[in-house]
N, C-alpha and C positions, 0 to 999 in steps of 0.2 A: 504493499499500500504506500509506504514512504517512497519507495523507488518510482512508483507511477506518479505520485503527486510531484516529486522532484522534476520528472521528465516532462510533465504537463506544464509546470510553471516555467521551466527553461524554454519550452516551445512558445509559450505566450509572451514571456518577458525577455527572452534571450538569456544567454549565460551571464552577461554583465548585470542585467536587470535583476536576475535571479539572485546573484550574490549581494547586490544591494538590499534587495527585499529580505534576504535572509539575515543580513547584518542588523537591519532595522528591527526585525522580529525578535532577535535575541537581545538587543539593547532594550527593547520595550519590556521583555521578561525581567531583565535585570532591574529596570526602573520599577516595575511592579513589586518585585521582591524586596527592594529597598524601602519602597513606600509602606509595605506591610510591616517590615521590621521596625521602621520608624514609628508606625502607628502603635504597634505593641509596646514599644519602649515608652512612648508617651502615656499609655494607659497604665503601665507599671508605675511610672513616676506619680501619676495622678492618684492612683490607689494608695500608694505608700505615703505621699506627703500632702495630699489634698490640694484644693484650689489656692490656698494661701501661698504656696510655694510653686505653683505651676508657672508663674512667670519667669522662673530661673531655669525652666527645663533646658533651654537653649544652650546653657553652659556645657551640658553633656556632649554637645556636637563640636566643641572646640577640642582639637587633638592635644591633650595634655593631662597630666595627672593631678587631680584635685578631687578627693573623695566627696561623695554626695552628702555625707553627714556634716562634713566641714562646710560645704556650700550652704546648706540649710542654716547652720549655726551662724555663719558669717552673714547671710542675708538678715536673719533675725536681728542681729546686733545693729547692722546698718539701718534697718527699717525702723529701730527704736530711736534713732537720732532725731533731734529737732527738725520740725517740718520747714523751718526757714533758714536757709543759708548754711547748712552743715558743710564742713570741710573734711574730706577723707584723703589720706595719703597712703598709697600703696607702694611699697619698695619691693620691686621684683614682680613684673607683670608677665613676662614671657609672651605667650600667644593670647593672653587675655581672658583665660578661663575664669579666674577669680575676679577679674575686672568686670566681666559680664554680671556676675552676681551682685557686686557692689553697685554697679550702675543701675541695675534693675531695681535695686532696693531704694534708691533715691530718685527714681524717675519722676515722682510726683512731688518732690520737695522743692519748693520755690528757692532758686538761687544756689542749689546745691552743686558742689563741684567735687570731682574725684581726680586727684593728681596721680597719674601712673608713671612711676620712675623706673626706667630700665634702659640699659645701654642698647638693647635690641641688636646684639652682635653675637649671641650664643655663648657669651663669657659666663663663667660660674665657678663655683668651688670645685676642687678636684673630683669629688664623687659625682658631680652633675655635668661638668663641662663636656665630657665625651658624648653623652646622650644629647645634649643641646647641639653639638657639633653635627652629629648624625642626622638630627632632624632638620637642621638648617641646610644640609647638603642635598636633601631629597627634593628641593624646589628651587626655582630661580626667582621666586617672589621674596623680596626683602622682608625680614622678620617684622619690621615696623608696619609694612603694608599688610601683612597678615593679621597683625594685632588690630589695626584700624578696621580691616574687613570684618573681623569677628565681632568687634564692638558694634559696628553699624548694623550687622545682621542680626545679632542675638542680644545686645545690650541696649544702653541708652547713650548714644554718642554725644548727644548735646550736653551732657553733664561731665564728660571726660576731657582731660587735658593731658596728653602724653608728653612727658618730659624725657627726651632721649639723653641719656647719660648715667653716671653713677649717683648714688644718694649723696655722696660727699661733694659733687658738683653744685648741689643746690642748697645744702643745709646752711652754709655760712651766710647766704643772703636771705634765708627764709624768715619771714616775720608774721606769718598768719597762724592764729590759734587753730588746732586740730581737733575735730570731734572723734575721729577714729584713725588710728595709725595701724597699718597691717604690714608687718615685717616678714618678708618672704624672699629676700634677695640672696646674696651670697651667704652660704651657711657656715663658713669658717668662723672660729671664735672671734677673731679680730674684726671681721665685718659685722657680725651680728652685734657685738659689744658696741662698736662705733655707731651703728645705726641707732641702737637704743640710746646711747648717751647724747648723740647729736639731735635726735628727733623727738624723743619722749618729752623733753621740757616743754615742747609746744602743745602737748595735749592739754586740753581744758580741764579743769576740775569737773568731775563727772563724765569725762570722755573715756574712750576705750583704747586699749593696746591689745593687738592680736598678734600673736607669734606663731608662725606656722613651722611645722616639723620640730616642735619642742616636745619631745617624748620622754616620759619616765622610764621607758623600757631600755634597759642596758644593752639590748641587742639591736636597737633601732640604728639604722645606718648614720643618721645625723645626731651627734651627741653635743655638739657645740651650742645650738640654740637653747637647750634646757640648761646647760651650764651657765649661760648668761642669765637665764630667767632665775635660776637659783641664787645667783650672785647679787642680782639687782632687783628683782621683782618679788619672788616668793617669800623672802625674808624681810620685806619692806612693808611697814604698815601703811604706807601711802597708797598701796595698790590693794583694792578690795574686790569682793565678789569674784574670787577665782573660780574658773570653770575650766575643766580639761576635756576636750572631745578628742579622745585618742591622742594623736600627736599635734593637736592645736590647742594653744593656751589663750584664753580670753580674760583680761582683767580690766578693772575700772579704776580710774584715778579718783581718790576720795575728794569729796566736795570741799571739806575743811578739816581741821584738826579734830572736831567733835566726831567726825565719821571714821577716822582711822581707828583701827582695832588691833589687838594682838593677832599674829598671824595664825591663821587656821589652815588645816590640811585642805588642799585643793579639791574641790568637788569634781569627781570624774563622771562624765556622761557617756 
């Protein structure tokens, strides 16, 4: 039957037309398969996290590693920020996966701005640089262009300001109070320590500090972020409401001296 159909189509369309039609047919099948897989993935996300978090579903389509429970927690923190002119700073944006989450959270906040600081050159700490290099070599599209494309497609681009460079390139001239600081850049001890010391003073009282890949697990491949957290955050009563979502730490800067309290064990979610 297949042979008869092939012969008949070749007779009607010619061999060239048949090859074109065959290619189009299989392309259509692949498109349908992708659409079905995407629909099932959307349904999974909706069932697991509900309508409140459906707006950040698109971050899953950005090719990068950022766990879904981290995305949900980060979205909730950003969503809780003031509705008027909150300032968010993200150190380490890569292809924009977490940036999509943050930008969607502030989409309806008047005057909100998210500053995304990254060299967009595949640079990173020794444990990450090789992976970044491999990803960057698989496409001719510059990383910054990929980042912008992902934000425009899945996030809220009107709120995003991409700052191309290293965090140290901007910290010395920075003068804006910050509502949420997300540290996810170079994970070496020196870099994380510098990011914390140079940027955390700008966090408003009541504002948030989020540190990614800060894990209490001694076998976790990144040990320096949690080392910095232990040294400057976890034993400092200035930082309250500690929450740990696996390897992401969320803390809030105390509003005033009356809110500071003895250090409590970090709540783990």
